[in-house]
C-alpha positions as CSV (number, residue, x, y, z in Angstrom):
1,M,0.0,0.0,0.0
2,S,1.3,3.4,-0.9
3,T,1.2,6.4,1.4
4,V,-1.8,7.9,-0.4
5,D,-3.8,4.7,0.2
6,I,-2.9,4.7,4.0
7,I,-3.9,8.4,4.3
8,T,-7.2,7.7,2.4
9,L,-8.0,4.8,4.7
10,I,-7.4,6.8,7.8
11,A,-9.6,9.6,6.5
12,I,-12.4,7.2,5.7
13,I,-12.2,5.6,9.1
14,L,-12.3,9.0,10.9
15,F,-15.2,10.3,8.8
16,A,-17.1,7.1,9.4
17,R,-16.6,7.4,13.2
18,L,-17.7,11.0,13.1
19,G,-20.8,10.2,11.0
20,I,-21.8,7.4,13.4
21,R,-21.4,9.7,16.4
22,L,-23.5,12.4,14.8
23,F,-26.2,9.9,13.8
24,M,-26.4,8.5,17.3
25,R,-26.7,12.0,18.8
26,Y,-29.4,12.9,16.2
27,R,-31.4,9.8,17.1
28,R,-31.1,10.4,20.8
29,M,-32.2,14.0,20.4
30,K,-35.2,12.9,18.3
31,K,-36.2,10.3,20.8
32,E,-35.9,12.9,23.7
33,D,-38.0,15.4,21.7
34,K,-40.7,12.7,21.3
35,D,-40.6,11.9,25.0
36,N,-40.8,15.6,26.0
37,S,-43.7,16.3,23.7
38,S,-45.6,13.2,25.0
39,T,-45.1,14.2,28.7
40,E,-46.2,17.8,27.9
41,N,-49.3,16.5,26.3
42,D,-50.1,14.3,29.3
43,S,-49.9,17.1,31.9
C-alpha cells in the first residue's frame, strides 16, 4: 500500500466514526423530543 492509500484509509475511518457519532446524537435528540412532547401533552 502506498502512502496515499494509507492516508485515504485513515480519513475514511475518521469520517465514518464522526458520522456514526452524529447519527447516534441525532437519534437520541429525536427520541428525547418525542418523550418531551408526550409528557407535555399528558400534563
